[in-house]
N, C-alpha and C positions, 0 to 999 in steps of 0.2 A: 503492500499499500505506499502510497505517497499522500501529500496533504495539497496535490493540485486538483482543482475541479477538470471536470470533462467538458467542459460549455463549448460551443461554438463560437471561437474567439477569431481573430483577426491572424494570429499564428497558426491555428491549427488550418485556417482555411489554405494558408500560405503551404502547411506541409501536406495537405491535399493537391494542390497544384504540383507540389514537386513528386507526389506519389505517380501522378497523372504523367508526368513527364518522364517517368521511370519506363512505364508501359510504352508511350509512343517513342521516346528520344532516342538516340542514337545508342545509349547502352544496352538496349535490348538487342541489337545484334552480337553483341559480344560477350552472351551468356555461354557458361561452359556445359559442353554436351551432357553431362550427368544430370544437368538442374532440367532439361527439355525432352533426355532418351529415358531416364527410369533406368540406364543401363549401369555397366559397372563404373563407381565414382573414384577408384583409388588411385587415378592419377589425372584429375582436372587440368584443363588448360590452362586454368587460371592460376594454379599453384607452381611453386618452383620444382625444380627438377628432383621428381621424388627418390627415394630408395625401393630398392627389393623391397617387395612384401613376403612377409612370412605370417606363423601362424600369434606370432608375438607382436608383430608389427604388421596387421594385416591391411593397413591402407599405404603402406610404403612412405611413412612419414620421414622427412630428412630430418636427422641427428637433430642439427645445429640451425634448423629454420625458427625464427621468432614467431612466437604465438602472441595474440592479442584476444582477451578475454574481456566482455562488457557485461557486467552483473548487476541487475536491479539491487539497489539498496534499500529493501523496504523491512518488511516483517522479519524477514530471515537475515537481514544485514547481508555481510558481502563475505563476513569471515572463514565460513564452511569453504568458499572458495582459496581464498588468499593463504588457510591454514591447513588445507586437507586437500580439494582437488587440484590445486595447482601445484603443491609439491609432489603429488601423485605422478604427474607429467614430468615434472623437472627431473623427476628421480629415474622415469623411464629414459628421458631424453637429458642429459645432465649439461650440455652445450647448448639449449635451446633457453634463450631470454622470454620471460613473458612478461607483456604489458597490460596491466590490471586497470580497470577504473570500474569504479563502484559507484552509480549515480541512481537518481530517482526519474530524471526526464529522459526516458529511453528514447521516446520518437522525436522528439527536439533536438537532442544530440546527435541522433545517427542517421535521421530522412536523408538533412544533405548531404551525408556522407555516403549513403545509398547513390543518391542523384549523381555523385561524383565517381563513382566507383572505388573510392577509397573507403575498404568496408572492413571491419574488426574479424575475428577469425570464429567466434563464438560469442552468441549474444542471450542474456538471458532476457528474453521478450515479455516482461511484466508490468505490474503496477497500473495507476491511471493514467499514465502517458505512454502506454504500451505502442509500438510500432502496429499498423493497418496489414497483419498477416496478412489477409486475402488480396489486398492491393500489391502486395509486395509476391505473392506467389504467383499471379496474372502476370506480374511483371517479369518473371524467370528468377527474381532475384533470391530465392532462396533454395538450397539443396535437399533435393531429394534423399531422405534419410535412410531409404531400404538397405543401403550396404553397410550401415551401421547394425540395424536389427537382425540382418544373414551373417555378419561376422562372428567369430569363435569370442567367446566370453572371457574377461580375465581370468577368472576362478578356475574354470572349466572349460580349456579349449575344445572339448567334445561336445560342448552344446553350443549353440549359437545364442547371441543375445537375448533374443527374440524370446526363447524358451526360461529366460530367469526372471521374466516381467511378469509382474501382475496381471491377468487378462484383461485387456480393455487397452490397455497402456498405448500400444502403437495405434488403434483405431482412433483414440480420443485426439491425436494428432493429426489425422487426415485433411486434406486440403486440394482444394484443384477439381478439374474435371478433365481425366478421370482422376479420381482421389488419389492422393500419395502423401505418405508421412514425412511432411517436411517440418512437425515439432516434436519434439522430445519431452514432453509433459512428464516430470521427473518427481513429484511430490505428490503422496498418496493421501488425500484432503476428505475429511468427513464436512460437511456443512448442516449445520442446526443452530439450536438455541442453545448459548453458553449460560452458565450461573456457577455461583458462588456455592458449591455442595456444604460447605460449614455453615453459609447463612442459611440455607434452605432446612437443614439438619435442625438448625436453632430455634427457627420459627415453627418448625412441623410440617415445610412445605414440601410437596412433589411436583413435579415438572407437570403441567398440564397434557391431558392426553387427546382432549377434544377442545373444540375454540369453546365451546359452552363451560367448559372448566377453564379454560384460558379468561375468559370473563370474570368469573368467580374468583380465580386466583387475584386478576389485577384489583380488584373492588379490595382486596383483604391487603394486598401490598400497598394500596394508595393509602388504605387506612393508617399504616405505619409510616407516611412518608418517603416511600420507596416508588420509585417511577417502574412499573410492572414490565414495559418493555421499550427499548429506544434503540436507536441508531443514527448514526451521523448523516443528513442531508446533505451537506455541502459538497462533500466529494466523495461518499460512500453509500449513496441509495441504492446501488447495487446489490449492498448486502440486504436490503429490504426486497430487490425483486426476485433474487435467489428464492429466499423464502415461498414467495409467490408461485414461482414455476414449481418449486416442488412440491407446494400443496395442489396444485394443477395437475402434476403428474401422479399425485397420491390418488387424487379423484379418478382420473381416466385413463390411467396407465403413462407409460415412457412415451408412446406412438403421439400423445399430445406436442410432447417437445420438440420429438422428430419433427412433427409438421410444421411447427413454428419454425426451427431451422432450415426448412426446405421451401421456405416461403408458400407453403399450400393454401391455396382459396380458404378465405375465412377461419384458418387457424387459430387466430386471436381473438375470435369471435367465439370459439368451441366454450359450449357451456363450462364445461373444468376450470377453464381460464378465469370467466366470469364470478364462480361461485369461490375459487381460491381469492380472486379479488376482493370480493365482496366479505371474506371472512377475515382478512387482514384488514381490512378498511375499516373495520369494527375494533380491532386492536388499536389500530392509529389513534384512535380518540382518547386513548389514554396516557399519549404524549404531549410532551407540552409543544408549542409553535416553536420554541426556541431551537428545538433540536434540527430545523431545516438549515440552521445557521451554522452549525457547528461541523468540527472534522471528528473522523475515526477516531483517533488518540484521546480526544478531548471526552469523547464518550467512553472508552473505555477504561480512561483515569476514573471517571464517574462511577462506573461500575466497581472498580477496585477499591473504591471509596465506601462502598455498602450503599449507593444512590440510585441505582439500576440494577432489576432483578434480572432479566431476561435481555440477552445481546445475540444478533443475528451473526454468525462469522464462520469461518472456515478453522480447520484445525491448525495454523498458524497462530492465532491468537495467543494461547499461552506464551510461545517464544516472542512474540512482537511484544507483550507486556512484562516481560519477566524483570528487569529492569524497575518496574514501576509497582508491582504486584505486592500487596502487604505479606508478613507472614501472617500465617492463618486461612490465607485465602486459599480456595481450593477450585481449580475450574475445572467443570463437570459439563459432558452436552447430552441436551435430550435433542430427538426428533422433535419435528413439525406436529402439531397436534393434528388428529384427524377432523374433517370436515363432515362427514357424516357417516352412516355404519355402512351405506351402500359404496364407500371408497373404494377405488379398485385393490388399492395397495393397503396393507394393515399401518397402525400408529408406528409400528418398528421400522419402517422403512426409512432408510437416508439417502441422501445424496454423497455418494463416496465415489470418489472420482479421479484420476490423474491430472494435474495440473502444475503451473508454474513452469512455463512453456521455456524450452532453449531452442536456438534456431543454429544453424550453420549456415552462413551468406555465400551464395553460389559462386561468387568473386574474389573470396579473400585470398589473402596471398598466400595462405597457407590451410588450404582445405583440408587436407591429409589430416594435420595436426588437430583441428578441429573436430572431426570425427572420432579421434583416438581421445581427445580429451574427453567426448561425452562417454566414449566406451570405458573409460577409469571411473568416471561417475557413478557408470553403471555396473561396479563391482561392489562386492559387500564390503571390502575395506572404503572405498568412497562413501555408498550409502550409508554404512553404520556409523562414520564422521560425522556426516550431514545430519541424522537423527541426535547423537549427542550433542550436536553445537545448536541446534534449532528446537530440538524438541519436536521434529515433524517425522511422520513417516514417507518414505519413497516409496518407488513402484519396483523396488526389487526385493525378489522372494528370497526369506530367509534371513533378510539383514538386520535383524533385530535382536536375533540368537546373542544369548548373554548379556543386552542390555538391560538396566533397571528403569522402567519407563516411568514419566511425570504421571500426576494424579490427572491430567489432561488427555494425553497418551490412553494412559490406563484406561481411561473412561472411552475413548475414540473405538478403543479394540472390542471394550464389551458391549459397544452400541451397533457396532459392524458384526458381532457375533448373533446379537439379537434381531439383525436386521435378514441375515442369511442370504437368500437369493431376490429378497425384496428392497433392490436398489434403486435408487433415482438415477435416470442418467445424465450426463452432462449434458450443456447448452451449449452449441459451436457459433450460432450466429452471433454472439460477443466477439469473438475474432474476426468473423467473414463479414459482417456488415456493422461498419463503425456510426455512422449516421444512424442506423435504425438502434443500434444500443444505445448512443447516446440520446432518443429520442424518449426510451424506455426510462432511463434514471430521471427525467422531466415528468414524465407521465405519472413515474412509482410516487414521486413525492406529492404530486397533485393529488394523489389516490389517497396515500398515508396521512397527509396533512388535511385532507377535507374539503380540498378544492373541487373535486371531480367524483361520479359513482364510477361503482364497478363496470357498470353497461358504458359508461363513457371512455372510460379507461380502455376498454377493450377494442369500443369504434376507432380512437385515437391511435391505439397501436395496429390496428389492422389497416387504418389508412396510411401510416408509415410503412408498413411490409409492402402494401399494394405500391408503395411508390417506388421504394427499393426493387422490387420485382419488374418492374415498367423501366426502369433506367440500364439502359442498355451500356451505359459505361461503368456499369457497376460489376463486376464476375462473378458470375453466379456460381454457387456449389451446393451441394446435397450430402445427404446418407442415407443410409437404408437401417442401423441399428443404433 
C-alpha cells in the first residue's frame, strides 16, 4: 500500500499517453521474440550475451551481468529483497552487481522508462500507483514467464518450478490474448475482516457470521464507543470493494467475478452484486463520514488503539502494522458474513489468492537474470525468508516447515483449513482495466458513505464496464476459471 490516491489526475493522464505511445510507437518493433512468440526465452535478443544453460543455470545467466531490481516499498517494505532474495542471487553470481530501488510510485517512476526502453530487470508491480499491466502486455513490454515455470526448481531439479507452487498461482498471473503468464503473484493472501482477538475475547464478542449479526454487533460496539467497521476512503476504497465482490461471489458463485472480469453483458447488474452492495451499504451507515478522508495507515492505527473493531484487508496487515501494534493486540481474520441462507458458498468461504505481482520487462538488459531472480524467490529458502521477514505466506509449497507462525498467520491458516474448497476467486479486472478500477473506487465510496443506493452502484459500474468494452483502444482480456 502507498498513501497516494489513484484519482484521475493530469499526471495519470500523461502516464496513459505514455502507455499509448508504447503500443503505437517505435519501441513496439524492438520487442524480443520471447515476448511475442511464447517460445524459449533463455537468450532473448535484448539481453547481454548469455552463458551456456544448465540445470543450475537454466536461463544462461551471464555471471558478471548487472541486475536491476525495483521493489514496491509498501506493507512488506523491501528488506526481504535486500536482505534475502538479492543475497541469494549474488551468492549464485558473486560477480554480479545488483542495483536496488525501493519505491512506492511504481507507475510514476517506471512508465517513462518503459517509454524510453531503459527498463529494470525485475519489477514488483504493486501498490496504489502500480503500472497498467494490461497496457504493458498489449505493448509487448512484459515477458512471458512460461520458461520460468517450466524450469527446474532450485530445491529439486527433478521437479519443475510450476510443480512447487500452490495451485492457481500461474493462472492468477495470466494476461493477453491468448492468455499467457506475464506476472508471478508471489504472496498467498487471505482477505477478510481483521480484528483484535484479545479485544473480542475481553468483550465476549465473536465475529458476525451473517449481516443481521453484523448489525447487532455494530450496535454493541458502538455502545462501547468503538467504531464497528471502517476503511480508508481516501486511498484504500478498494479494501471495501474487495469485501463487496467477495460477498457477491459467496451469494452467486465465482462465475459472478469471472463474468465481471470478462466484461460480460450486465455482469455488474447481476442480482448477487446488488445484494452484496446493499448488505455492505447497511454496514457503511455505522461509519463516520470522516473516514472517507483518511488513509489506510490512519485507520489501521485507530484499530491498534482499540477504536475500530473490524477492518477489511489482506494478510499483509499484521506485517504492515508491526511497528505500531501495541503489546497485547492479537491480529485474527474472519470471513465476510453470509448474506442469506441461499448463498452458494458457506460463511467459511474466504478469498485466498496469489497476489503481489512480479514482472520481468521484455527489454531488460539482463532478462535471463530477471528470470533467475524469480526462480530463487521460488526456492524454499527464499520463500521461508520472506515469511520470516513479512509475516506473510508465499505460494511455495512446504516453505513454512519449521517456522513458528505469528497469531495473524496462524489465524489465516485456520481460516483456509475451515474454508477447504470454498475459495473465492481473484479478480483480474483490477489489473486489466485501470479506468474501470478507478471508477469502482469512486462508486464504492459513494455507496459506503451513503450517496448512492446498491442499484445505482450496480448501474454506474455497468455503465463504466460497457464503456470499457466499447473502447477499441483498450486491449481486451478474458479468463475461463
